N, C-alpha and C positions, 0 to 999 in steps of 0.2 A: 318244802321250803316255803316260808311265808313271803308274800309279795313285798317288793321294796316300797317303802312309804313314799307318797308323792312329795316332790320337792316343794319346799316352802316358797312363798311369794318373794321373800327377800333374796333367796338363793337364785331364783330365776332371773330377777332383776339385775343381780350382780353379773351373771353370765351374759346377759343381753346387752349391756352397755360398756362404756369405757371409763376408766378411772381418770381423775384429774391429772395424775402423773403421765398416763399414756397420751392424753391430749396434748400436754405441754411438750412431751418428747416429739410427737408428730409435727407440731407447729415449728419446733426448732429445726427438725430435719428439712421441712419444706422451705424454711427461711434460708438455710445453708445452700440448698439446691438453687434457689432463686438468685442468691448472691453470686454463686459460681457461674450460672448461666449468664447473668448480667455482665460479669467480668469478661467472660469469653466473647460475648457479642461485641462489647466495646473494644476489646483488643483486636478482634478481627476487623472491625470497622476502621480502627486506626491504621492497621497494616494495609488494608485496601486503599485507604485514602493516601497513604504515603507513596504508593506505586501508581497513582492516577496518571501523572504526567508521562511516565514511560509507557504505560499501556496505551494511552491515547496516541502517543507519538508512533508506536509500532503499528497501531491500526491505520494511521494515516499513511505510513510508508507502504504497507501492504495494499491499501486502496489505490494509491497513485501508481504503484508498480503494475497492479492488475489492469487498471484502466489503460495505461500506456501499452502494455503487452497486447491487450485486445485490439487497439487501433493499429499497432504495427503488424499484427497477424492479418488484419483486414487488408493492409497495404501489400502483403505478399501473395494475395490470392487474386485470380482473375476477377474482373477485368483490370484491376489496378496493376498487377504484375504483367510484365511484357517479356517475351522470349529474348534470350541473350542480353538481359539487362538486370541490374540490381534494383529491386523494388525500393530499397532504402539506401540512398547513396549520398555522398557529399555533393553539395552544390553551393555556388556563391549566391548569397542572399544579402540584400541591402535592407536592414531594419530601419525603423523610423529615425534612429539617430544619424543615419546617413553613412555610417562606416560599414563597408561590405565585409562580410565574414563567411567563411566556409562552414556550412552547417549541415548536419544530417537531415536529409529531406525525403519526404515520401508523399504519395498522393492517395486520397480517399475519395473514390468516385461517388459514394453515397453520403459524404460529409461525416461529421462526428458530433456526438452529444457533448463533447468537451467545450464547444464554443457556442457563443450566442451572437446571432446575426443582428445587425441594426435594422435590417429589412427582411424580406422573404429569403429563406434559406436557399442556397445554391449548391448544386453538386460539383464534382470535379475540384475538390478542395486540395490545394497544395500546402503541406505543412512542413515546418522545420522546427528543430529543437535547439535551444540555446540556454546555457547556464550562465547567469549573471551574478556578480558579487553583490550581496545585500538585497537581491531581488528574488532569486530562486530559479526554478525551471520555467522557461518561457516557451509557449507554443506560438510560433508565427504562422499565420494562415491567410490565404485568400483564394478565391475561385478563379479558374481559367475563364469562366464565362463573364467575369466582370469587365466592363469596357476598358478600364485602365489597368488591366492585370500586369502588363509589362512595365508600366510607368510608375504606378504607386507602390509604396512599401506595403508589406503585408500587415494585417492587424495583429495584435498581440494579446495573449491570454496567459495569466500566471497559473500554471498547473499546481505548483506548490512553492511556498516561500522557503522550504527547508532543504532544498537541493543546493549544495555548495559547489559541486563539480560534476562533470561528465567525463568518463574515460571510455576507451574503445578497445575491444578485444579482437585480435586478428589471429587466425589459425594458419599455420604454415604446414601445408600438406607434405612438403619435402622433409621437414624435420619432425613432423608429428608433434607439434607443441603450440601452445597458446602464448601470445604476448599481449600485454596491456599498454596502450599508448594514451598519453594525456591529450593528444591532438590527432586529428585525422591524418593517416599516414599516406605518403606518396610512393608510387612504384619507381622503378628504375628510369622510366621515361619522364618522370616529373608529374604524372597525373595522380589525382587523389583516388584512393582505393576505398571501397566500401568495407567496413568492418563486419564481423559476424555477430558480435554481441555488444550491447550497450551497458555500461556500468553507471549507476546513479549513486552518488554519495550524499546521504542525508545527515543533517546535524541540527540538534535542538539543545541548547545549553551544553551540558556535559555528555549528552547522549548522541551517539553516532551510529549509523547503519549504512550498509552498502548492499544494493540489490543488482541483479543481472537480468537483462531483458534480451531475449534472442531476436535477431533481426531478419532471419530467413535468408541471409546472404551466405549460405553455407556451401563450402566447397564440395565437390562431388565425393561421395563416400561417407558423408556425415549427414545425419537426419536434420531436418530443418528445426524441429523442436523436440 
């Protein structure tokens, strides 16, 4: 057999390059891909932006609930917790407005990062929680070491402006059931009783959320948390 003749220069050049039609088709495909990617990115950005308010609101609700849960857990541990006593219990508190109210109260021996002292920080901080219309969840606090602890009203810090109400969960060990009260409940002797759980109702525009915080005042036979 005779050897195949070498390819001509024109044939090699045709095999090594692209035709104008191939280049145009490639550019058209790339353009279509860029348009599709651009449409996808903008549509995702639009969807993400529409849900910004609800995402931020839910993040705020989780952050406030975790912070409050952390402080209440600290109040239920020694040395704050005392034998034969509820670490988080109703107590009559006189806010700055002068009207005494029965509020859920607890003590933090080491203080809390939720407050800012006007002077040097003090330990043995007594805290109370109050929900006010158009104000939110208020933390009332002062230290037992302050000279006018019994005379002056506690200071106030707004924990969140989005809490619209507080409710209290009580467990009945005789009936094995939970009940939710809008106010602190009294026993048969007329004394206020400590709830086992705290319910916080958040609202922002049309968005509402409800979270539950355990208080550590659990009847015998139930875990604290």
